[in-house]
C-alpha positions in Angstrom: -9.7 -23.8 8.4 -10.5 -21.9 11.9 -9.8 -25.3 13.2 -6.3 -25.8 12.8 -6.1 -21.8 12.7 -5.2 -21.9 8.7 -3.8 -18.5 7.7 -5.9 -17.1 4.9 -5.1 -15.1 2.1 -7.2 -14.3 -0.4 -7.2 -12.0 -3.5 -9.1 -8.8 -4.2 -8.2 -6.9 -7.0 -10.2 -4.0 -5.8 -12.6 -2.6 -3.0 -15.2 -2.1 -5.5 -17.3 -4.2 -7.6 -16.1 -2.1 -10.8 -12.8 -2.9 -11.0 -12.7 -6.0 -9.5 -15.2 -7.3 -12.0 -13.3 -5.8 -14.9 -10.2 -7.4 -13.9 -12.0 -11.1 -13.1 -14.9 -11.1 -14.8 -18.9 -9.8 -13.9 -19.8 -10.5 -10.4 -16.5 -11.8 -8.9 -16.6 -8.7 -6.6 -20.0 -10.3 -4.9 -18.8 -13.7 -4.5 -15.3 -12.3 -3.1 -17.6 -10.2 -0.3 -19.7 -13.5 0.2 -16.7 -15.3 1.1 -15.2 -12.2 3.0 -17.9 -12.3 5.4 -18.1 -16.2 5.8 -14.6 -16.0 6.9 -15.5 -12.7 9.2 -18.3 -14.9 10.6 -15.9 -17.5 12.2 -13.5 -15.0 13.2 -11.3 -14.6 10.4 -9.9 -11.1 10.3 -11.6 -10.2 13.0 -9.4 -8.1 16.3 -8.0 -10.4 18.8 -9.3 -13.8 17.1 -6.0 -14.9 16.1 -7.0 -16.5 12.7 -5.8 -14.5 10.0 -6.9 -13.0 6.7 -4.9 -11.2 4.5 -6.1 -9.5 1.0 -3.6 -9.3 -2.3 -3.8 -6.2 -4.4 -1.9 -5.8 -7.6 -2.8 -2.6 -10.1 -5.0 -3.7 -13.3 -2.3 -2.2 -15.8 0.7 -1.5 -16.5 1.9 0.5 -13.6 3.4 -0.2 -10.1 1.3 -0.3 -7.2 1.0 2.2 -4.8 2.7 2.3 -1.2 1.4 -0.6 0.6 0.7 0.9 3.5 -1.6 3.8 2.3 -3.8 0.9 0.0 -3.8 -1.1 3.2 -5.7 1.9 5.2 -7.7 2.2 2.1 -9.0 -1.0 1.9 -9.7 -1.4 5.7 -11.7 1.9 5.6 -13.8 1.1 2.4 -14.2 -2.9 3.0 -15.4 -1.9 7.1 -17.5 1.2 5.5 -19.7 -0.3 2.6 -19.6 -4.4 4.3 -18.5 -4.6 7.5 -15.3 -6.3 6.5 -12.3 -7.0 8.4 -8.9 -8.6 7.3 -5.5 -7.9 9.1 -2.9 -7.0 5.8 -3.3 -6.4 2.6 -0.1 -7.2 0.3 0.9 -5.6 -3.0 2.2 -7.7 -5.6 3.9 -6.1 -8.5 2.1 -7.2 -12.4 5.2 -9.5 -13.6 5.3 -9.5 -17.2 4.4 -13.0 -18.0 1.4 -14.9 -18.8 -1.7 -13.2 -19.5 -0.5 -10.0 -18.1 2.6 -10.5 -21.0 -0.3 -10.8 -23.5 -2.2 -7.3 -22.3 1.2 -5.6 -22.6 1.9 -7.0 -26.2 -1.6 -6.3 -27.6 -2.0 -2.5 -26.1 1.7 -2.0 -27.3 3.0 -1.0 -23.4 5.4 -3.8 -23.5 8.6 -1.6 -23.8 7.4 0.9 -21.4 6.2 -1.2 -18.9 9.1 -2.9 -18.8 11.6 0.7 -18.9 9.5 1.3 -15.8 10.2 -1.7 -13.8 14.0 -1.8 -14.6 14.6 2.2 -13.8 12.6 1.7 -10.6 14.9 -1.0 -9.8 16.0 -1.1 -5.7 19.3 -3.1 -4.6 17.5 -2.6 -1.2 14.7 -5.3 -2.2 16.7 -7.7 -3.7 17.5 -9.2 0.0 13.9 -10.0 0.5 12.7 -11.3 -2.6 10.8 -14.8 -2.6 13.6 -16.6 -4.6 16.3 -16.1 -1.9 14.3 -17.8 1.2 10.9 -19.5 -0.5 10.8 -22.9 -3.0 7.5 -23.3 -5.0 6.4 -26.9 -5.0 4.2 -27.9 -8.3 1.4 -30.8 -7.6 3.6 -32.9 -9.2 6.5 -32.1 -6.8 8.7 -30.3 -9.4 10.5 -27.6 -7.9 11.2 -24.0 -8.7 13.0 -20.7 -7.4 9.3 -19.0 -7.2 6.0 -19.3 -8.2 6.4 -17.3 -11.9 9.0 -19.3 -12.6 6.6 -22.3 -12.2 4.1 -20.7 -14.3 7.1 -20.2 -17.0 7.9 -24.0 -17.0 12.1 -22.8 -15.3 12.9 -25.4 -13.0 15.8 -25.3 -10.1 19.2 -24.6 -11.6 22.4 -26.7 -11.9 22.4 -30.0 -9.8 19.9 -28.3 -7.5 16.5 -31.7 -7.1 14.2 -30.8 -9.9 11.8 -32.8 -7.8 10.8 -32.5 -4.3 11.5 -36.3 -3.9 15.4 -35.9 -4.6 15.2 -32.7 -2.1 18.6 -31.6 -1.2 19.0 -28.5 1.3 22.9 -28.7 0.4 22.6 -28.5 -3.1 19.4 -26.5 -3.1 21.7 -23.5 -1.2 24.3 -23.9 -3.6 22.4 -23.3 -7.0 22.3 -20.0 -8.8 18.8 -18.7 -8.7 17.1 -18.7 -12.1 16.1 -15.1 -13.4 14.6 -13.7 -16.4 12.9 -10.3 -17.4 10.3 -10.8 -15.2 12.7 -11.1 -12.0 12.9 -7.0 -12.7 9.0 -6.6 -11.1 10.2 -7.8 -8.1 12.6 -5.4 -7.5 10.8 -2.4 -8.7 10.0 0.3 -6.2 9.2 -1.0 -2.9 9.5 -4.3 -3.9 7.3 -7.7 -4.5 7.0 -10.6 -3.1 4.5 -13.4 -2.1 3.6 -11.1 1.3 3.8 -8.0 -0.3 6.2 -5.3 -0.6 9.5 -5.2 1.0 11.2 -2.1 1.9 
């Protein structure tokens, strides 16, 4: 990675073991810290190295993430003080009501309240920056989707847009209607959410 200056983006649910292990499983936090130390050792995240290490945070419950800038400051301070870990940016991503998180919302009877939160927090300023307007998601089989979340839900590109990368046609891709569903409210709620964090 370092030889090719690959930008590394790594998920880290929180900067302490308790919250991280509750979300991801026992021992995950320590393995994450060990991995971050290895990346720092070769220069990733260190000032002036040109090797970018970004972290991704999403809340563990049925609420929107706090402001990305203040969370980034908290993560940087805690990880530096406790573990001597440096990183470049923190990306905050809203939990979307799909897959395991949807199952959790339904099981905990929080689904309607969470959807209300997302709808009520709709921010039109976030719409221009959502990932589906400038990024395609490509599966390992080459199938094309408007975003990672549509890929997880098996919602392919609409209309005459190519369904697979082997048939790629930029004009048809640009002329497509983006496939939307209830989860799209998550990308436009509050400060917005994309693969590179908050939008506004």
